[in-house]
N, C-alpha and C positions, 0 to 999 in steps of 0.2 A: 298433224299430230294433235292429239287431245291432251290437254294439261289438267291434271288432277290436283286439287288443292287439299292438303292435309291441315289439321288443326293448327299446328305451329305456324304455318305460313299465314293463315287467316288472322290469327292473333297478332303475329308480328306486323302484318300489314296495317291492322286497325289500331294497335296500341303503340303510340309514339314512344312510350317508356320501355317497351319490350326490347330485350337485347338483340333480337333478330329483325328489328324494324327496318333498318337500312337495307339489309339483304332482301327482305320481302318486297320493299318498294322497288328495288332494282329488278328483282325477278318479275314482278308484275309489269314493269315497263318493257322488259325484254320479251315477254310472252303475251300474245294477244288474247283478250277474253273472247268467249266466255271460258271460265275455269269450271271444271266439273267436280262435284263432290257428292257426299251422301249425308243423310240426316244425322247419322251418328257423329260425324265431324262437325256439323253445324251445332249440334247440342253441346259437344265438348267446348267448341269455340265460344258459344254463348255463355256457358258457365264461367269459363276463364275470363272472358271480357267483362261479364257482370261483376265478378269478384275483384277485378283489377281496376276497371274503368267506370263501372256502374252501368246504369240503364242506357247511357249514351253509346257505349260500346256495342251493346246488343242491338240498338237501333241502327248503328252503322253497318253491322253485319246483315241485318234484315234489308237495309237499303241496297246492298250488293245483290241480294237475291231478287228484290223487286225490279232492279235495273237489268236483270239477266246477265250481270257480270259474273255471277256464280250461279250455276245451274245444278239442281239436284237431279242426278241421273242414276238412281239406284233404288230398287225395290227389294227390301229384305225378304219378303215372302217368296220371291223367285230364287233366292240364294241361301236360305237358312241352313240347309244341310251342308253346303260348302263352307259357310262361315263356321259352323260347329266343328267341321273337320280341321280347318286351319287353326282354330283356337286350341284344339287338342294337340295338333302337330307342333305348334310353337309355344306350348305351355311353359317351356323352360326359358323363353326369352324374357318375359311373357308377352304374348301378343294381346293387345286390348281389342275391344269390339270395333272401334272406329278403324283401327289399322286393318283388321280382317275385312271389313267392308271395302276399304281402298284396294287391297290386294285382289279381292274378287272383282271389283270394277276393272282393274288392269287385266284380268284374265279374259274379259269379254272381247269378242272379235273387233268391235268398233274401237277398242283401245289397244289394238295390236301395236300401233305406234303411239306411245304415251310418254308422258313425263310427269313424275310426281314431285310437287313442290312440298318439301317437308324439312323440318329442323331435326328430324330423328334419323340421322345417318346410321347409327349403330343397328337399330332394328330393321330398317328398310334395306340395309345391305345384306341382312341375313334372310329375310323373306324371299320366297321364290314364287314366281308366276307359273301356274300349271306345273307345279312340283319342282321344276328344274331351271326355269328361265329367270335370269336376274331382272329385277325391276330397273327401269330407267328413272333415276332420281336426280334432283337438283337440291342440294343442301348448302347451308352456310359453311360447312366443313370442307367442301370440295372446291 
């Protein structure tokens, strides 16, 4: 099974003051790296860590990438059309860009058996993989 890391998981893991820190630490201990993600999630996490923790938070995020504990496994140019379709389909949620990338990642055959680590239970319980399939998620609310 491939484990996909969403923004909230990464921020919770790296920011000790985050309300989801303990959940993220336990989730990281339970699931073996590498965790897979996309550049949109890394950008969101870097922004949030920078505003909350400062440059040290961003450095710790980059350390995870450098150590191959988190791997970028998504090329937007191969999936731009599908991302646009999802953003329109879930406009009422609304779906953000990073979430759409994660859903498209989960739709890929190599992610047939996947688990998404996210703090966003509400939205990810609405999104569907390949139009009808529920995503497999692990959140603090479950």
